[in-house]
C-alpha positions in Angstrom: 0.0 0.0 0.0 1.1 3.5 -0.8 0.4 6.1 1.9 -0.4 9.6 0.7 -0.6 12.8 2.8 -2.8 15.3 1.0 -2.5 18.7 2.5 -5.5 21.1 1.8 -7.5 18.0 1.1 -10.7 19.5 2.5 -10.7 22.3 -0.1 -12.4 22.2 -3.5 -9.4 21.0 -5.5 -8.0 18.8 -2.8 -11.1 16.9 -2.0 -11.6 16.1 -5.7 -8.0 14.8 -5.9 -8.7 12.7 -2.8 -11.6 11.1 -4.5 -9.7 10.5 -7.7 -6.7 9.0 -5.9 -8.9 6.6 -3.9 -11.2 5.6 -6.8 -8.4 5.0 -9.3 -5.7 3.5 -7.0 -7.0 0.7 -4.7 -3.5 0.4 -3.4 -3.5 3.9 -1.9 -4.3 5.0 1.7 -5.0 8.7 1.9 -4.5 11.0 4.9 -5.9 14.5 4.5 -4.1 17.1 6.5 -6.1 20.4 6.6 -6.4 23.4 8.8 -10.2 23.8 8.0 -10.2 27.5 7.4 -12.5 29.4 5.0 -11.8 27.1 2.1 -11.5 23.7 3.8 -14.7 22.0 5.0 -15.2 18.5 6.4 -18.5 18.4 4.4 -16.4 18.2 1.3 -15.0 14.8 2.5 -18.1 13.2 4.1 -18.8 10.9 1.1 -15.1 9.9 1.1 -15.1 8.9 4.7 -18.3 6.9 4.1 -17.0 5.1 0.9 -13.3 4.6 1.8 -13.3 4.6 5.6 -10.6 2.0 6.0 -8.3 3.7 3.5 -9.0 7.3 4.6 -7.9 9.3 7.6 -8.2 13.0 8.5 -5.8 15.1 10.6 -6.6 18.7 11.4 -3.5 20.8 11.4 -1.5 23.7 9.9 1.2 23.0 7.4 3.3 25.7 9.2 3.3 23.6 12.3 6.4 21.4 11.8 5.7 19.1 14.8 2.1 18.4 13.5 3.3 17.7 10.0 6.1 15.5 11.1 3.8 13.7 13.4 1.3 13.0 10.6 4.1 11.8 8.3 5.6 9.5 11.0 2.4 8.2 12.5 0.9 7.3 9.1 4.1 6.1 7.5 3.6 8.5 4.6 5.4 7.8 1.3 4.1 10.7 -0.7 3.1 14.3 0.1 0.7 16.1 -2.3 0.3 19.8 -1.4 -3.0 21.6 -2.1 -2.8 23.8 1.1 -2.6 27.4 0.2 -3.9 30.8 0.9 -6.0 31.9 -2.1 -7.8 35.0 -3.4 -5.4 37.6 -4.9 -7.4 40.5 -3.5 -6.7 39.2 0.1 -3.0 38.8 -0.7 -2.7 42.5 -1.4 -4.2 43.5 1.9 -2.5 40.7 4.0 0.6 39.3 2.3 2.0 37.9 5.5 -0.6 35.1 5.7 0.2 34.2 2.1 3.9 34.1 2.6 3.5 32.1 5.8 1.3 29.4 4.3 2.4 29.3 0.7 6.1 29.7 1.2 7.0 28.7 4.8 4.3 25.9 4.8 5.8 24.4 1.7 9.3 24.5 3.3 7.9 22.6 6.4 6.5 20.0 4.0 9.8 19.6 2.2 11.7 19.3 5.5 9.3 16.6 6.7 9.8 14.7 3.4 13.5 15.0 3.7 13.5 13.7 7.3 11.3 10.8 6.8 
């Protein structure tokens, strides 16, 4: 079995990728790691949990939290990380660029470090 960590998996694009991965790859286990902010909603994954319960897990967390990311990677024996976690909406980035830099840049760095360590 291949163990995937899909960050941002409760968002629109991420949840559709989760479905695709589980439907087309019976050898995949999927762990969604999502902060559940304005874009990520558990309702987006309800059918996934019902259909693929034994191959699906959810961890609520922030990709900027290195300990949480490393814990998920270690605890679920992750082989592959797919990153859909991001701050979106360009208009918001103009008013509050710090949040975008933190998540989109630093969060990606945290994921890369976790992949390197494990």
